[in-house]
N, C-alpha and C positions, 0 to 999 in steps of 0.2 A: 504493500499500500504506500502511495506517494505521500510524503509530507506536504502539508499546506504551506505556501510561501508566506513569510512574515508580511504583515500589512505595509511596513515601511518599504520593503523590497518591491511590493506590488505598486506602491505609489512612484517609487523611483523609475521602475520599469515603464510605467505609463507616461512618464515625463521625458523619456529618453529619445523620443521621436525627433527626427531632424526637422528644421523648418520646411523643407521640401516635402516630407511625408505628411506633415500637419497640413500644408497647403492642398496637397492632392486629395486628402480626406475631406477637407473643407469644400473643395469644388464639387466632389461627389455629393456631399450632404446638401449644399446649397442648391444644386441642379435638381435634386430629388424633392426637397421640401421648402426651399427658400428660407432656411434656418437663419434667423438674424445673427446668431453667434458665429456661424460659418461664414457669414458675410464679413464679420469683423476680422476673422483670420485671413480672409482673401485680401481685405484692404491693407492689412498689416504687411502681407507678402508683396502687395502691389507697390507700395511706397519703398519697400526694402529693395525689390528688384529694379526699381528706377535709379537707385543710388541717390534718391532725393535728399537734398539738404533742407532741413527745416529752418525757417528764418522768421524773424519778428516783423510785424507790421511797422512801417516807417512813414515819415512824412515825405521822404524823397528817396528815389532809387537811381543811382548813377551807374550806367553800364561800363564795366571795365572789360578787359580781355580775359576770359575764364574766371571772372570774379565780379562781384557787384559791391557798391558802396552804399550803406544804409545810413540815412541821416534822420534822426528823431530828436526833436527838441535841441538840446545842446550836445547830444552823443552821436558819434560817428563810429560805424562798425564795418570792417572788411570781412566779406564772406567768400571764401574760394569755392570753385565748382566741386572740389573733392571734400568739403566739409569743415575746413579750418574757419574758425570764427576769432576775430581779434578787435578789441576796442582800438580806435586809431585817433590821430590828431584831426582837428576840425578843418585844416586847411588843405586837405587832400582834394586834388582835381582829377587826376588821371591814375589809373591802375592797371597793371597787366600781370597775369600769373601763369606760370608754366607748371601744369600738374605733374610732369615727368621729373622735373628737377626741384619741384617745390619752392621755386624762387618767386618772390613777388617784388615787383617794381612799382613804386608809387612816386607821384610828383605833386608838389604844390604850385607848379608853374615856373619855378626858379631852379630847382635842383631835382635830381632823380636819386632815390634811395632804394637799395636792394636789400632784401631780407630773405632768409631761407626758414621754411617752416619744418617742424619735426615733431616727434613725440618721444618722451622719456620711455625707454624700453621696459623699465620696472613699473613705473606708476602710470603710464600711458597719458600723462599730462602733456599738453601742448607746449611746444617751445618755439620761440621766434628769435633769430639772431640776425643783427644787422651785419652785412658783409661788405657793402661799399656805398659811397655817396659820390655823385658826379654833379658838379656845378654846371648848369645849363645856361644861365644868364645872370648878370649882375644889375641889369636895368630893371628897377622896381616898377617902371611904367609899361614894360613889355615882357609879360610871361610868355611861355610857350603855349601853343594852341592845341597840340595833339602829340601823342608819341606812340610807338609800337615797338615791342622787344622781339627780335628775331635772332635766334641762335646766340652768338656772343656780342651782338651789336644792338645798340639802341638808336632808333630813328626817331627824330622829332621835327615838328613844324615850328619855325621861329622867324618872325619878321619876314613873312612871305617866301622863306626858303626852307629847304629840307636839309637837315644835318644828321650825321651819323656819329656815334661815339662808341668807342671800344669799352665794353663793360669793365674789363679788368684794369686798364690803364686810365680810362677816362678821357683819352685823347679824341678830340672832335674835329670833324671835317665837314665842309660844305659839300654835300653829295653831288649837286649840280651847279658848279660856280657860275655859269652863264644863264641860269634860268631862275625866274621868280614865278611864284604862283599866287594869283590874286583872285578875288571874288569878282563876279560879273557886274558889280556896282561899286560906287565910291562911298562906302559907309564904314564906319568904325566897327560896328558889331557884325560878326560873321561866325559861322561854325566850321570846323575842320574835321574830317574823318580821314584817317590814315590806316591803310591796310597792306600787308605783304603776303604773297603766296606764289609758290612756284617760281621763285626768283623774279617776281614782278611786284612793283610798288604802285599803288593807286592812291591818289589824294583827291578829296572832293572838298570844295570851299565855297561858301555862300550863305544864304539865309533866306527864309520866307519864300520858298518855292523857286528860287533862282540860284543856281549852282554851276560852278566850272569843275569838271572832272578830267583828270589827267592820269595817263598810264605810262610807266617807264619800265624798261628792262634793267635789272640791277647787273646783269652780266655785261651789257654793252654801255650802260648808262645813257642809252638813247631812248627817245620817246616812241611809244606806239601811237599815241595821239595826245594831244594837249588842249585844254580849255574847251572840252566838249560840253555843250549846254545841256544840263539836266534840270529836273524840277523837284528833285529829292536828294537829301544827303545819303539815303539808303542805296547801297549797291552790293552786288554779290561777286567777289573775286574768286575764280576757280583756277584749276591747273592750266587750262588752255584758253579761257575766255573770261570775259567780264559782262555782267548783266547790270543794266542801270535803267532809271525811270526817266521818260521824257513825256512829250505831249503837253497837255494843259488840263486845267480843272474841267471835269466832265468828259475828258477824253485821254486819260492816263495811258501811256504806252510803255511796255518793257522792251528794251532793245538788248540784243546779244552781239558782242563784238569779239570775234576770235583774235588771238594775238597775232596770227599770221595773215589776217584779212586786212584790206585797206578801209572797208566800209562796214558799218553795223547792219544788222537785219532786225526787222520788226518781229517780235515773238507773240505778244498778245496785248489786247486793248482792254482797259478797265474804265468803268465810269467813276469809280472812287477807289482809292488805295491808301491805307493808313499806315502800314508798316510792312517791312520786308526784311528777312533774314535768311542765313543759309548755314546748313550743318551737312558736311560731307557733300553728297551729290544731290541734295535735297533742298528745295526752296520752300520756305515758310512765308506766306503773305497774309495780310489781314485787309479785307475790303469792307464795304459798309455792312455786309451781312454776317461774316464769320471768318475764322481761320481757314485757310486752304493749304494743303500740302501736295506738292507735285515734284516731279523730276525737273531738272534744269532746262529740259527742252519743252516742258509743259505738255508732254504727250501722255504721261502715265499719272493719273490722279490717284493719290493714296487716300488712306482712311482720314475723314474729316470729322468723325464723331469723337467728341471729347468726353472722357470719363468724368472729369470734374471741371470746374470753372477755371478757365484760362484768364488770368487777370492782366498780365503784361507779357510782351515779347522783348527780352533784353539780349540783344546780339543773338548768340546761338543757344539762348537759355529761355525757358518759360517760367513765369511765376504763376503757380496753380494754387487753388484754394480748395479746402475740404474741411467742413465742420469747424470753421473758425481758425484753421491752421494754414499757414502759407508754406509752400515748398518751391525750392529752386531746383529745376531739372533740365537736362540736356534735351533739346527739342527732338532730335532723331531718336533717342533713347525713349522718350515719352511716347512717341507715336508707334514705334516698333513694339513696345511693350503693350500699348493700348490695343494694337491689332491682335497680339497673342491672347490677351485676356478675352477679347471679344469672341475669339474662336473657342476658347475653353468655357466660358461662362457668358453666353449670349444675352441672357435675361438680366445680367448685371447692369447692362447699359440702360435698362428701361426704368431703373429706380431713380426717382428724382432725389438728388442730393440736398443737403442743407447747406445753402450757400454761405460763404463768409461775407463779412462786410465789405462794401466797396473800398477799394484803396486809391490813394491819390494818383493821378496821372502826371504828377510833377516828375521832372528828371529825364 
């Protein structure tokens, strides 16, 4: 006759299931009976599988590269795409983070500071170490307008020119000595977006629906094109082409320009367009109706059904809300996971969620 297992052993055994096993059981249970407890297990796995970073509601969200800056009352916080959270100084204007090296670069407009994140092996407490500071300008009246970190170099826009600085030595050079980049109007206030990909640099400068977009090869330091008129600061830089927005209000147009072609081609016409971003080979755009997800040729429409409320598009990240909690997630990861869950638990998407409060559109 077998002896009965002690109660404590039974309890431990029942708790020894992996998260994946618990999730699979919850899927079966929910599909059979719509069990609310099973739904909670599914939701927990959902956000874990997204690699979502829980963040606080803020007054202002400033988009960095692979990170965001949260501003709430007198407090500023940096949150990286892989979950590091750190209180920061109030005068930060730009931020760029590399998830592979864990290096964060911030700027107040006058200097660039480099930090490396880590965790104590024993306590798992977060650590932040300053590794270098580069002075970008001494002119208190003229801060830099944008920057981008690529490999061992810092690229920044200052006084209508683009400079590059070696991260280790701090030595800076004018990248295009004979070229200046200006807005299509003579006003002091303008916005600048600077991006690098596949050895190409793109800079967009302007404001209020009037911008100049330029594209240069970093290999040859020669232009692909310069001062192309666009109507938005949003553009998508890919390995062999760039997509940008032209047209006018009521007749927005996305154009595609291959690096090796002389002329752009019209891709799609919109009546309204509020935002556009890119992750990998996927375009995410927001029109008057909803979010849309498509390939860069706009030929393959992907899932548009959102599991939870999408509040903001921040570069290649989404700010989504559920039951009063905000999460920062990668766009492609979000929709790929969304599609997977829709296949496993189709009824899950028909349950109306409890929306979080609306958050500010500032930033």
